PyMOL Python script that loads the backbone (N, CA, C, O; Angstrom):
from pymol import cmd

cmd.read_pdbstr("""\
ATOM      1  N   MET A   1       4.805  33.536 -37.524  1.00  0.00           N
ATOM      2  CA  MET A   1       5.866  32.719 -36.884  1.00  0.00           C
ATOM      3  C   MET A   1       5.646  32.680 -35.402  1.00  0.00           C
ATOM      4  O   MET A   1       5.904  31.652 -34.776  1.00  0.00           O
ATOM      5  N   LYS A   2       5.140  33.843 -34.762  1.00  0.00           N
ATOM      6  CA  LYS A   2       4.942  33.891 -33.359  1.00  0.00           C
ATOM      7  C   LYS A   2       3.778  32.964 -32.966  1.00  0.00           C
ATOM      8  O   LYS A   2       3.865  32.235 -31.978  1.00  0.00           O
ATOM      9  N   SER A   3       2.654  33.002 -33.774  1.00  0.00           N
ATOM     10  CA  SER A   3       1.520  32.115 -33.522  1.00  0.00           C
ATOM     11  C   SER A   3       1.846  30.625 -33.719  1.00  0.00           C
ATOM     12  O   SER A   3       1.247  29.759 -33.081  1.00  0.00           O
ATOM     13  N   THR A   4       2.798  30.346 -34.604  1.00  0.00           N
ATOM     14  CA  THR A   4       3.237  28.981 -34.812  1.00  0.00           C
ATOM     15  C   THR A   4       3.956  28.522 -33.597  1.00  0.00           C
ATOM     16  O   THR A   4       3.643  27.451 -33.076  1.00  0.00           O
ATOM     17  N   LEU A   5       4.910  29.275 -33.109  1.00  0.00           N
ATOM     18  CA  LEU A   5       5.673  28.904 -31.843  1.00  0.00           C
ATOM     19  C   LEU A   5       4.702  28.731 -30.662  1.00  0.00           C
ATOM     20  O   LEU A   5       4.866  27.796 -29.879  1.00  0.00           O
ATOM     21  N   SER A   6       3.725  29.582 -30.518  1.00  0.00           N
ATOM     22  CA  SER A   6       2.754  29.500 -29.461  1.00  0.00           C
ATOM     23  C   SER A   6       1.949  28.177 -29.582  1.00  0.00           C
ATOM     24  O   SER A   6       1.696  27.503 -28.583  1.00  0.00           O
ATOM     25  N   ALA A   7       1.584  27.850 -30.741  1.00  0.00           N
ATOM     26  CA  ALA A   7       0.824  26.643 -30.960  1.00  0.00           C
ATOM     27  C   ALA A   7       1.607  25.384 -30.663  1.00  0.00           C
ATOM     28  O   ALA A   7       1.083  24.402 -30.138  1.00  0.00           O
ATOM     29  N   VAL A   8       2.896  25.447 -31.020  1.00  0.00           N
ATOM     30  CA  VAL A   8       3.792  24.247 -30.747  1.00  0.00           C
ATOM     31  C   VAL A   8       4.007  24.107 -29.351  1.00  0.00           C
ATOM     32  O   VAL A   8       4.017  22.992 -28.831  1.00  0.00           O
ATOM     33  N   ALA A   9       4.200  25.272 -28.631  1.00  0.00           N
ATOM     34  CA  ALA A   9       4.443  25.189 -27.226  1.00  0.00           C
ATOM     35  C   ALA A   9       3.204  24.714 -26.412  1.00  0.00           C
ATOM     36  O   ALA A   9       3.341  23.979 -25.434  1.00  0.00           O
ATOM     37  N   VAL A  10       1.996  25.152 -26.842  1.00  0.00           N
ATOM     38  CA  VAL A  10       0.774  24.610 -26.253  1.00  0.00           C
ATOM     39  C   VAL A  10       0.572  23.067 -26.512  1.00  0.00           C
ATOM     40  O   VAL A  10       0.141  22.316 -25.636  1.00  0.00           O
ATOM     41  N   ALA A  11       0.895  22.678 -27.705  1.00  0.00           N
ATOM     42  CA  ALA A  11       0.751  21.324 -28.115  1.00  0.00           C
ATOM     43  C   ALA A  11       1.758  20.483 -27.326  1.00  0.00           C
ATOM     44  O   ALA A  11       1.402  19.399 -26.863  1.00  0.00           O
ATOM     45  N   ALA A  12       2.958  20.925 -27.163  1.00  0.00           N
ATOM     46  CA  ALA A  12       4.010  20.237 -26.341  1.00  0.00           C
ATOM     47  C   ALA A  12       3.618  20.099 -24.918  1.00  0.00           C
ATOM     48  O   ALA A  12       3.783  19.053 -24.290  1.00  0.00           O
ATOM     49  N   GLY A  13       3.075  21.219 -24.404  1.00  0.00           N
ATOM     50  CA  GLY A  13       2.566  21.155 -23.014  1.00  0.00           C
ATOM     51  C   GLY A  13       1.493  20.197 -22.752  1.00  0.00           C
ATOM     52  O   GLY A  13       1.501  19.446 -21.776  1.00  0.00           O
ATOM     53  N   LEU A  14       0.489  20.234 -23.711  1.00  0.00           N
ATOM     54  CA  LEU A  14      -0.645  19.315 -23.546  1.00  0.00           C
ATOM     55  C   LEU A  14      -0.162  17.815 -23.609  1.00  0.00           C
ATOM     56  O   LEU A  14      -0.618  16.952 -22.858  1.00  0.00           O
ATOM     57  N   THR A  15       0.803  17.575 -24.571  1.00  0.00           N
ATOM     58  CA  THR A  15       1.306  16.214 -24.749  1.00  0.00           C
ATOM     59  C   THR A  15       2.075  15.778 -23.453  1.00  0.00           C
ATOM     60  O   THR A  15       1.908  14.670 -22.944  1.00  0.00           O
ATOM     61  N   ALA A  16       2.911  16.707 -22.967  1.00  0.00           N
ATOM     62  CA  ALA A  16       3.648  16.336 -21.779  1.00  0.00           C
ATOM     63  C   ALA A  16       2.713  16.048 -20.585  1.00  0.00           C
ATOM     64  O   ALA A  16       2.937  15.126 -19.801  1.00  0.00           O
ATOM     65  N   GLY A  17       1.690  16.853 -20.487  1.00  0.00           N
ATOM     66  CA  GLY A  17       0.695  16.608 -19.391  1.00  0.00           C
ATOM     67  C   GLY A  17      -0.049  15.315 -19.604  1.00  0.00           C
ATOM     68  O   GLY A  17      -0.307  14.597 -18.638  1.00  0.00           O
ATOM     69  N   ALA A  18      -0.402  14.992 -20.826  1.00  0.00           N
ATOM     70  CA  ALA A  18      -1.058  13.710 -21.061  1.00  0.00           C
ATOM     71  C   ALA A  18      -0.172  12.596 -20.744  1.00  0.00           C
ATOM     72  O   ALA A  18      -0.653  11.587 -20.228  1.00  0.00           O
ATOM     73  N   LEU A  19       1.071  12.675 -20.998  1.00  0.00           N
ATOM     74  CA  LEU A  19       2.019  11.566 -20.696  1.00  0.00           C
ATOM     75  C   LEU A  19       2.432  11.595 -19.251  1.00  0.00           C
ATOM     76  O   LEU A  19       3.114  10.660 -18.832  1.00  0.00           O
ATOM     77  N   GLY A  20       2.095  12.556 -18.466  1.00  0.00           N
ATOM     78  CA  GLY A  20       2.489  12.674 -17.140  1.00  0.00           C
ATOM     79  C   GLY A  20       3.860  13.133 -16.851  1.00  0.00           C
ATOM     80  O   GLY A  20       4.334  12.984 -15.725  1.00  0.00           O
ATOM     81  N   LEU A  21       4.532  13.694 -17.829  1.00  0.00           N
ATOM     82  CA  LEU A  21       5.853  14.238 -17.665  1.00  0.00           C
ATOM     83  C   LEU A  21       5.823  15.463 -16.864  1.00  0.00           C
ATOM     84  O   LEU A  21       5.018  16.376 -17.048  1.00  0.00           O
ATOM     85  N   GLY A  22       6.820  15.441 -15.885  1.00  0.00           N
ATOM     86  CA  GLY A  22       6.911  16.613 -15.004  1.00  0.00           C
ATOM     87  C   GLY A  22       5.999  16.503 -13.836  1.00  0.00           C
ATOM     88  O   GLY A  22       6.119  17.300 -12.906  1.00  0.00           O
ATOM     89  N   ALA A  23       5.100  15.574 -13.820  1.00  0.00           N
ATOM     90  CA  ALA A  23       4.148  15.473 -12.695  1.00  0.00           C
ATOM     91  C   ALA A  23       4.855  14.773 -11.516  1.00  0.00           C
ATOM     92  O   ALA A  23       5.666  13.876 -11.743  1.00  0.00           O
ATOM     93  N   VAL A  24       4.581  15.141 -10.348  1.00  0.00           N
ATOM     94  CA  VAL A  24       5.038  14.562  -9.155  1.00  0.00           C
ATOM     95  C   VAL A  24       4.348  13.185  -8.912  1.00  0.00           C
ATOM     96  O   VAL A  24       3.124  13.098  -8.821  1.00  0.00           O
ATOM     97  N   THR A  25       5.121  12.189  -8.818  1.00  0.00           N
ATOM     98  CA  THR A  25       4.455  10.800  -8.542  1.00  0.00           C
ATOM     99  C   THR A  25       4.179  10.690  -7.044  1.00  0.00           C
ATOM    100  O   THR A  25       5.087  10.887  -6.237  1.00  0.00           O
ATOM    101  N   ALA A  26       2.970  10.385  -6.671  1.00  0.00           N
ATOM    102  CA  ALA A  26       2.631  10.189  -5.318  1.00  0.00           C
ATOM    103  C   ALA A  26       3.071   8.789  -4.883  1.00  0.00           C
ATOM    104  O   ALA A  26       2.890   7.829  -5.632  1.00  0.00           O
ATOM    105  N   ALA A  27       3.614   8.667  -3.749  1.00  0.00           N
ATOM    106  CA  ALA A  27       4.020   7.393  -3.168  1.00  0.00           C
ATOM    107  C   ALA A  27       2.759   6.720  -2.689  1.00  0.00           C
ATOM    108  O   ALA A  27       1.964   7.309  -1.956  1.00  0.00           O
ATOM    109  N   ALA A  28       2.583   5.493  -3.104  1.00  0.00           N
ATOM    110  CA  ALA A  28       1.387   4.763  -2.697  1.00  0.00           C
ATOM    111  C   ALA A  28       1.439   4.279  -1.223  1.00  0.00           C
ATOM    112  O   ALA A  28       2.374   3.590  -0.816  1.00  0.00           O
ATOM    113  N   GLN A  29       0.483   4.632  -0.502  1.00  0.00           N
ATOM    114  CA  GLN A  29       0.397   4.258   0.899  1.00  0.00           C
ATOM    115  C   GLN A  29      -0.334   2.992   1.016  1.00  0.00           C
ATOM    116  O   GLN A  29      -1.356   2.842   0.346  1.00  0.00           O
ATOM    117  N   PRO A  30       0.102   2.024   1.833  1.00  0.00           N
ATOM    118  CA  PRO A  30      -0.752   0.788   1.954  1.00  0.00           C
ATOM    119  C   PRO A  30      -2.054   1.157   2.531  1.00  0.00           C
ATOM    120  O   PRO A  30      -2.145   2.143   3.263  1.00  0.00           O
ATOM    121  N   PRO A  31      -3.123   0.379   2.226  1.00  0.00           N
ATOM    122  CA  PRO A  31      -4.395   0.722   2.789  1.00  0.00           C
ATOM    123  C   PRO A  31      -4.418   0.358   4.244  1.00  0.00           C
ATOM    124  O   PRO A  31      -3.714  -0.562   4.660  1.00  0.00           O
ATOM    125  N   PRO A  32      -5.206   1.051   5.028  1.00  0.00           N
ATOM    126  CA  PRO A  32      -5.352   0.714   6.416  1.00  0.00           C
ATOM    127  C   PRO A  32      -5.897  -0.695   6.609  1.00  0.00           C
ATOM    128  O   PRO A  32      -6.623  -1.221   5.765  1.00  0.00           O
ATOM    129  N   PRO A  33      -5.558  -1.247   7.653  1.00  0.00           N
ATOM    130  CA  PRO A  33      -6.064  -2.719   7.874  1.00  0.00           C
ATOM    131  C   PRO A  33      -7.596  -2.633   7.968  1.00  0.00           C
ATOM    132  O   PRO A  33      -8.159  -1.666   8.481  1.00  0.00           O
ATOM    133  N   SER A  34      -8.227  -3.660   7.463  1.00  0.00           N
ATOM    134  CA  SER A  34      -9.658  -3.755   7.532  1.00  0.00           C
ATOM    135  C   SER A  34     -10.070  -4.010   8.976  1.00  0.00           C
ATOM    136  O   SER A  34      -9.443  -4.783   9.700  1.00  0.00           O
ATOM    137  N   PRO A  35     -11.122  -3.347   9.359  1.00  0.00           N
ATOM    138  CA  PRO A  35     -11.578  -3.551  10.801  1.00  0.00           C
ATOM    139  C   PRO A  35     -12.085  -4.982  10.948  1.00  0.00           C
ATOM    140  O   PRO A  35     -12.068  -5.513  12.058  1.00  0.00           O
ATOM    141  N   ALA A  36     -12.539  -5.632   9.860  1.00  0.00           N
ATOM    142  CA  ALA A  36     -12.976  -7.011   9.977  1.00  0.00           C
ATOM    143  C   ALA A  36     -11.887  -7.893  10.333  1.00  0.00           C
ATOM    144  O   ALA A  36     -12.155  -9.001  10.798  1.00  0.00           O
ATOM    145  N   LEU A  37     -10.633  -7.512  10.161  1.00  0.00           N
ATOM    146  CA  LEU A  37      -9.491  -8.353  10.515  1.00  0.00           C
ATOM    147  C   LEU A  37      -9.122  -8.142  11.969  1.00  0.00           C
ATOM    148  O   LEU A  37      -8.432  -8.965  12.569  1.00  0.00           O
ATOM    149  N   GLY A  38      -9.575  -7.056  12.523  1.00  0.00           N
ATOM    150  CA  GLY A  38      -9.278  -6.823  14.009  1.00  0.00           C
ATOM    151  C   GLY A  38      -7.857  -6.244  14.095  1.00  0.00           C
ATOM    152  O   GLY A  38      -7.188  -5.935  13.109  1.00  0.00           O
ATOM    153  N   GLU A  39      -7.448  -6.122  15.436  1.00  0.00           N
ATOM    154  CA  GLU A  39      -6.142  -5.582  15.705  1.00  0.00           C
ATOM    155  C   GLU A  39      -5.350  -6.681  16.432  1.00  0.00           C
ATOM    156  O   GLU A  39      -5.926  -7.689  16.840  1.00  0.00           O
ATOM    157  N   PRO A  40      -4.018  -6.487  16.595  1.00  0.00           N
ATOM    158  CA  PRO A  40      -3.248  -7.449  17.344  1.00  0.00           C
ATOM    159  C   PRO A  40      -3.765  -7.623  18.762  1.00  0.00           C
ATOM    160  O   PRO A  40      -4.022  -6.639  19.456  1.00  0.00           O
ATOM    161  N   VAL A  41      -3.917  -8.851  19.192  1.00  0.00           N
ATOM    162  CA  VAL A  41      -4.445  -9.083  20.572  1.00  0.00           C
ATOM    163  C   VAL A  41      -3.332  -8.925  21.631  1.00  0.00           C
ATOM    164  O   VAL A  41      -2.294  -9.571  21.489  1.00  0.00           O
ATOM    165  N   PRO A  42      -3.492  -8.110  22.673  1.00  0.00           N
ATOM    166  CA  PRO A  42      -2.538  -7.958  23.668  1.00  0.00           C
ATOM    167  C   PRO A  42      -2.514  -9.189  24.541  1.00  0.00           C
ATOM    168  O   PRO A  42      -3.483  -9.946  24.609  1.00  0.00           O
ATOM    169  N   ALA A  43      -1.398  -9.375  25.204  1.00  0.00           N
ATOM    170  CA  ALA A  43      -1.220 -10.577  26.138  1.00  0.00           C
ATOM    171  C   ALA A  43      -2.235 -10.563  27.320  1.00  0.00           C
ATOM    172  O   ALA A  43      -2.545 -11.627  27.857  1.00  0.00           O
ATOM    173  N   TRP A  44      -2.723  -9.457  27.707  1.00  0.00           N
ATOM    174  CA  TRP A  44      -3.522  -9.360  28.872  1.00  0.00           C
ATOM    175  C   TRP A  44      -5.049  -9.493  28.482  1.00  0.00           C
ATOM    176  O   TRP A  44      -5.924  -9.450  29.347  1.00  0.00           O
ATOM    177  N   ALA A  45      -5.323  -9.653  27.152  1.00  0.00           N
ATOM    178  CA  ALA A  45      -6.713  -9.793  26.763  1.00  0.00           C
ATOM    179  C   ALA A  45      -7.385 -11.014  27.286  1.00  0.00           C
ATOM    180  O   ALA A  45      -6.738 -12.056  27.390  1.00  0.00           O
ATOM    181  N   PRO A  46      -8.667 -10.953  27.629  1.00  0.00           N
ATOM    182  CA  PRO A  46      -9.344 -12.146  28.085  1.00  0.00           C
ATOM    183  C   PRO A  46      -9.470 -13.188  26.973  1.00  0.00           C
ATOM    184  O   PRO A  46      -9.194 -12.844  25.824  1.00  0.00           O
ATOM    185  N   PRO A  47      -9.840 -14.352  27.215  1.00  0.00           N
ATOM    186  CA  PRO A  47      -9.941 -15.407  26.172  1.00  0.00           C
ATOM    187  C   PRO A  47     -10.966 -15.040  25.144  1.00  0.00           C
ATOM    188  O   PRO A  47     -11.982 -14.442  25.497  1.00  0.00           O
ATOM    189  N   LYS A  48     -10.772 -15.345  23.966  1.00  0.00           N
ATOM    190  CA  LYS A  48     -11.704 -15.140  22.843  1.00  0.00           C
ATOM    191  C   LYS A  48     -12.922 -15.912  23.119  1.00  0.00           C
ATOM    192  O   LYS A  48     -12.847 -17.098  23.439  1.00  0.00           O
ATOM    193  N   PRO A  49     -14.176 -15.220  22.997  1.00  0.00           N
ATOM    194  CA  PRO A  49     -15.376 -15.901  23.393  1.00  0.00           C
ATOM    195  C   PRO A  49     -15.807 -16.941  22.313  1.00  0.00           C
ATOM    196  O   PRO A  49     -16.369 -17.979  22.663  1.00  0.00           O
ATOM    197  N   ALA A  50     -15.570 -16.695  21.122  1.00  0.00           N
ATOM    198  CA  ALA A  50     -15.888 -17.628  20.041  1.00  0.00           C
ATOM    199  C   ALA A  50     -15.107 -17.240  18.746  1.00  0.00           C
ATOM    200  O   ALA A  50     -14.561 -16.140  18.655  1.00  0.00           O
ATOM    201  N   GLU A  51     -15.066 -18.152  17.763  1.00  0.00           N
ATOM    202  CA  GLU A  51     -14.326 -17.831  16.525  1.00  0.00           C
ATOM    203  C   GLU A  51     -15.215 -16.979  15.633  1.00  0.00           C
ATOM    204  O   GLU A  51     -14.755 -16.053  14.965  1.00  0.00           O
ATOM    205  N   PHE A  52     -16.571 -17.336  15.640  1.00  0.00           N
ATOM    206  CA  PHE A  52     -17.533 -16.638  14.759  1.00  0.00           C
ATOM    207  C   PHE A  52     -18.752 -16.247  15.566  1.00  0.00           C
ATOM    208  O   PHE A  52     -19.054 -16.905  16.561  1.00  0.00           O
ATOM    209  N   TRP A  53     -19.469 -15.196  15.174  1.00  0.00           N
ATOM    210  CA  TRP A  53     -20.689 -14.809  15.769  1.00  0.00           C
ATOM    211  C   TRP A  53     -21.608 -14.329  14.616  1.00  0.00           C
ATOM    212  O   TRP A  53     -21.243 -13.424  13.865  1.00  0.00           O
ATOM    213  N   SER A  54     -22.718 -14.902  14.497  1.00  0.00           N
ATOM    214  CA  SER A  54     -23.616 -14.537  13.380  1.00  0.00           C
ATOM    215  C   SER A  54     -22.941 -14.545  12.007  1.00  0.00           C
ATOM    216  O   SER A  54     -23.181 -13.692  11.153  1.00  0.00           O
ATOM    217  N   GLY A  55     -22.135 -15.497  11.855  1.00  0.00           N
ATOM    218  CA  GLY A  55     -21.437 -15.647  10.528  1.00  0.00           C
ATOM    219  C   GLY A  55     -20.210 -14.714  10.344  1.00  0.00           C
ATOM    220  O   GLY A  55     -19.560 -14.759   9.299  1.00  0.00           O
ATOM    221  N   GLN A  56     -19.901 -13.890  11.330  1.00  0.00           N
ATOM    222  CA  GLN A  56     -18.791 -12.911  11.221  1.00  0.00           C
ATOM    223  C   GLN A  56     -17.646 -13.319  12.175  1.00  0.00           C
ATOM    224  O   GLN A  56     -17.922 -13.802  13.273  1.00  0.00           O
ATOM    225  N   PRO A  57     -16.367 -13.137  11.780  1.00  0.00           N
ATOM    226  CA  PRO A  57     -15.269 -13.490  12.671  1.00  0.00           C
ATOM    227  C   PRO A  57     -15.268 -12.559  13.869  1.00  0.00           C
ATOM    228  O   PRO A  57     -15.499 -11.353  13.779  1.00  0.00           O
ATOM    229  N   VAL A  58     -14.989 -13.208  15.013  1.00  0.00           N
ATOM    230  CA  VAL A  58     -14.792 -12.391  16.277  1.00  0.00           C
ATOM    231  C   VAL A  58     -13.343 -11.806  16.223  1.00  0.00           C
ATOM    232  O   VAL A  58     -12.358 -12.489  15.942  1.00  0.00           O
ATOM    233  N   VAL A  59     -13.314 -10.520  16.512  1.00  0.00           N
ATOM    234  CA  VAL A  59     -11.966  -9.848  16.402  1.00  0.00           C
ATOM    235  C   VAL A  59     -11.791  -9.019  17.684  1.00  0.00           C
ATOM    236  O   VAL A  59     -12.728  -8.784  18.447  1.00  0.00           O
ATOM    237  N   TRP A  60     -10.520  -8.586  17.876  1.00  0.00           N
ATOM    238  CA  TRP A  60     -10.128  -7.675  18.975  1.00  0.00           C
ATOM    239  C   TRP A  60     -10.095  -6.311  18.500  1.00  0.00           C
ATOM    240  O   TRP A  60      -9.606  -6.043  17.403  1.00  0.00           O
ATOM    241  N   THR A  61     -10.626  -5.371  19.321  1.00  0.00           N
ATOM    242  CA  THR A  61     -10.471  -3.929  19.079  1.00  0.00           C
ATOM    243  C   THR A  61      -9.989  -3.253  20.291  1.00  0.00           C
ATOM    244  O   THR A  61     -10.362  -3.659  21.392  1.00  0.00           O
ATOM    245  N   SER A  62      -9.167  -2.225  20.175  1.00  0.00           N
ATOM    246  CA  SER A  62      -8.612  -1.505  21.358  1.00  0.00           C
ATOM    247  C   SER A  62      -9.527  -0.377  21.846  1.00  0.00           C
ATOM    248  O   SER A  62      -9.245   0.285  22.845  1.00  0.00           O
ATOM    249  N   ALA A  63     -10.636  -0.174  21.109  1.00  0.00           N
ATOM    250  CA  ALA A  63     -11.610   0.862  21.440  1.00  0.00           C
ATOM    251  C   ALA A  63     -12.316   0.482  22.699  1.00  0.00           C
ATOM    252  O   ALA A  63     -12.478  -0.706  22.979  1.00  0.00           O
ATOM    253  N   TRP A  64     -12.758   1.482  23.496  1.00  0.00           N
ATOM    254  CA  TRP A  64     -13.339   1.261  24.795  1.00  0.00           C
ATOM    255  C   TRP A  64     -12.503   0.515  25.805  1.00  0.00           C
ATOM    256  O   TRP A  64     -13.080  -0.141  26.673  1.00  0.00           O
ATOM    257  N   GLY A  65     -11.205   0.565  25.758  1.00  0.00           N
ATOM    258  CA  GLY A  65     -10.347  -0.124  26.668  1.00  0.00           C
ATOM    259  C   GLY A  65     -10.045  -1.480  26.199  1.00  0.00           C
ATOM    260  O   GLY A  65      -9.308  -2.172  26.901  1.00  0.00           O
ATOM    261  N   GLY A  66     -10.539  -1.971  25.056  1.00  0.00           N
ATOM    262  CA  GLY A  66     -10.235  -3.308  24.501  1.00  0.00           C
ATOM    263  C   GLY A  66     -11.379  -4.252  24.689  1.00  0.00           C
ATOM    264  O   GLY A  66     -11.883  -4.450  25.795  1.00  0.00           O
ATOM    265  N   ARG A  67     -11.780  -4.833  23.582  1.00  0.00           N
ATOM    266  CA  ARG A  67     -12.987  -5.767  23.669  1.00  0.00           C
ATOM    267  C   ARG A  67     -12.942  -6.745  22.554  1.00  0.00           C
ATOM    268  O   ARG A  67     -12.310  -6.490  21.529  1.00  0.00           O
ATOM    269  N   TRP A  68     -13.570  -7.821  22.714  1.00  0.00           N
ATOM    270  CA  TRP A  68     -13.879  -8.809  21.598  1.00  0.00           C
ATOM    271  C   TRP A  68     -15.171  -8.408  21.046  1.00  0.00           C
ATOM    272  O   TRP A  68     -16.009  -7.903  21.792  1.00  0.00           O
ATOM    273  N   GLY A  69     -15.419  -8.599  19.732  1.00  0.00           N
ATOM    274  CA  GLY A  69     -16.607  -8.296  19.101  1.00  0.00           C
ATOM    275  C   GLY A  69     -16.579  -8.625  17.610  1.00  0.00           C
ATOM    276  O   GLY A  69     -15.605  -9.197  17.119  1.00  0.00           O
ATOM    277  N   VAL A  70     -17.622  -8.272  16.899  1.00  0.00           N
ATOM    278  CA  VAL A  70     -17.753  -8.500  15.467  1.00  0.00           C
ATOM    279  C   VAL A  70     -18.117  -7.202  14.799  1.00  0.00           C
ATOM    280  O   VAL A  70     -18.763  -6.346  15.405  1.00  0.00           O
ATOM    281  N   TRP A  71     -17.721  -7.048  13.587  1.00  0.00           N
ATOM    282  CA  TRP A  71     -18.105  -5.913  12.668  1.00  0.00           C
ATOM    283  C   TRP A  71     -19.189  -6.388  11.808  1.00  0.00           C
ATOM    284  O   TRP A  71     -18.999  -7.354  11.069  1.00  0.00           O
ATOM    285  N   ILE A  72     -20.404  -5.729  11.855  1.00  0.00           N
ATOM    286  CA  ILE A  72     -21.520  -6.076  11.136  1.00  0.00           C
ATOM    287  C   ILE A  72     -22.108  -4.658  10.537  1.00  0.00           C
ATOM    288  O   ILE A  72     -22.476  -3.738  11.267  1.00  0.00           O
ATOM    289  N   ASN A  73     -22.138  -4.622   9.199  1.00  0.00           N
ATOM    290  CA  ASN A  73     -22.634  -3.492   8.540  1.00  0.00           C
ATOM    291  C   ASN A  73     -21.936  -2.164   8.924  1.00  0.00           C
ATOM    292  O   ASN A  73     -22.572  -1.112   8.990  1.00  0.00           O
ATOM    293  N   GLY A  74     -20.632  -2.245   9.172  1.00  0.00           N
ATOM    294  CA  GLY A  74     -19.877  -0.980   9.498  1.00  0.00           C
ATOM    295  C   GLY A  74     -19.991  -0.681  10.979  1.00  0.00           C
ATOM    296  O   GLY A  74     -19.396   0.300  11.424  1.00  0.00           O
ATOM    297  N   GLY A  75     -20.725  -1.468  11.785  1.00  0.00           N
ATOM    298  CA  GLY A  75     -20.850  -1.189  13.210  1.00  0.00           C
ATOM    299  C   GLY A  75     -20.130  -2.316  13.990  1.00  0.00           C
ATOM    300  O   GLY A  75     -20.025  -3.450  13.524  1.00  0.00           O
ATOM    301  N   PHE A  76     -19.657  -1.969  15.154  1.00  0.00           N
ATOM    302  CA  PHE A  76     -18.965  -3.004  16.065  1.00  0.00           C
ATOM    303  C   PHE A  76     -19.966  -3.412  17.147  1.00  0.00           C
ATOM    304  O   PHE A  76     -20.519  -2.561  17.843  1.00  0.00           O
ATOM    305  N   ILE A  77     -20.188  -4.690  17.278  1.00  0.00           N
ATOM    306  CA  ILE A  77     -20.964  -5.254  18.330  1.00  0.00           C
ATOM    307  C   ILE A  77     -20.049  -5.950  19.317  1.00  0.00           C
ATOM    308  O   ILE A  77     -19.363  -6.921  18.999  1.00  0.00           O
ATOM    309  N   THR A  78     -20.069  -5.395  20.569  1.00  0.00           N
ATOM    310  CA  THR A  78     -19.138  -6.028  21.519  1.00  0.00           C
ATOM    311  C   THR A  78     -19.587  -7.305  22.113  1.00  0.00           C
ATOM    312  O   THR A  78     -20.784  -7.472  22.344  1.00  0.00           O
ATOM    313  N   LEU A  79     -18.688  -8.244  22.383  1.00  0.00           N
ATOM    314  CA  LEU A  79     -19.112  -9.519  22.930  1.00  0.00           C
ATOM    315  C   LEU A  79     -18.413  -9.781  24.252  1.00  0.00           C
ATOM    316  O   LEU A  79     -18.542 -10.861  24.827  1.00  0.00           O
ATOM    317  N   SER A  80     -17.703  -8.828  24.713  1.00  0.00           N
ATOM    318  CA  SER A  80     -17.056  -8.950  26.054  1.00  0.00           C
ATOM    319  C   SER A  80     -17.043  -7.565  26.746  1.00  0.00           C
ATOM    320  O   SER A  80     -17.265  -6.530  26.118  1.00  0.00           O
ATOM    321  N   SER A  81     -16.784  -7.595  28.017  1.00  0.00           N
ATOM    322  CA  SER A  81     -16.745  -6.358  28.766  1.00  0.00           C
ATOM    323  C   SER A  81     -15.300  -5.880  28.704  1.00  0.00           C
ATOM    324  O   SER A  81     -14.390  -6.554  28.222  1.00  0.00           O
ATOM    325  N   ASN A  82     -15.150  -4.579  29.264  1.00  0.00           N
ATOM    326  CA  ASN A  82     -13.819  -4.016  29.330  1.00  0.00           C
ATOM    327  C   ASN A  82     -12.990  -4.836  30.314  1.00  0.00           C
ATOM    328  O   ASN A  82     -13.387  -5.025  31.464  1.00  0.00           O
ATOM    329  N   PRO A  83     -11.870  -5.307  29.870  1.00  0.00           N
ATOM    330  CA  PRO A  83     -11.039  -6.147  30.763  1.00  0.00           C
ATOM    331  C   PRO A  83     -10.332  -5.293  31.939  1.00  0.00           C
ATOM    332  O   PRO A  83      -9.944  -5.816  32.984  1.00  0.00           O
ATOM    333  N   VAL A  84     -10.220  -4.010  31.663  1.00  0.00           N
ATOM    334  CA  VAL A  84      -9.509  -3.092  32.613  1.00  0.00           C
ATOM    335  C   VAL A  84     -10.435  -2.790  33.744  1.00  0.00           C
ATOM    336  O   VAL A  84     -10.061  -2.903  34.912  1.00  0.00           O
ATOM    337  N   THR A  85     -11.664  -2.398  33.407  1.00  0.00           N
ATOM    338  CA  THR A  85     -12.602  -1.997  34.439  1.00  0.00           C
ATOM    339  C   THR A  85     -13.617  -3.133  34.812  1.00  0.00           C
ATOM    340  O   THR A  85     -14.404  -3.008  35.750  1.00  0.00           O
ATOM    341  N   ASN A  86     -13.554  -4.188  34.061  1.00  0.00           N
ATOM    342  CA  ASN A  86     -14.420  -5.357  34.127  1.00  0.00           C
ATOM    343  C   ASN A  86     -15.894  -4.897  34.008  1.00  0.00           C
ATOM    344  O   ASN A  86     -16.781  -5.452  34.656  1.00  0.00           O
ATOM    345  N   GLY A  87     -16.103  -3.982  33.254  1.00  0.00           N
ATOM    346  CA  GLY A  87     -17.539  -3.538  33.029  1.00  0.00           C
ATOM    347  C   GLY A  87     -17.711  -2.906  31.741  1.00  0.00           C
ATOM    348  O   GLY A  87     -16.979  -3.238  30.808  1.00  0.00           O
ATOM    349  N   GLY A  88     -18.647  -1.990  31.593  1.00  0.00           N
ATOM    350  CA  GLY A  88     -19.069  -1.321  30.418  1.00  0.00           C
ATOM    351  C   GLY A  88     -18.084  -0.429  29.794  1.00  0.00           C
ATOM    352  O   GLY A  88     -18.374   0.189  28.769  1.00  0.00           O
TER     353      GLY A  88
END
""", "prot")
cmd.dss("prot")
cmd.show_as("cartoon", "prot")
cmd.util.cbc("prot")
cmd.orient("prot")
């Protein structure tokens, strides 16, 4: 009798686990924005140098004080200088 109860308890636990009963449901976070889409452009940004460069969209990034550039193969190629320091 004792082994039968143990077997039923184990089977019920496995079934509940397989169905996801009692598991905490994780809230889905929206994915971060793609760097290829760029960031919102601030009002003080210099004019956009072009719409596309080497087939990639020119986007704004706040890195390095803010610059226009393109994402190619996971790397960012800058197309403008830092508008705050007007240089590198």
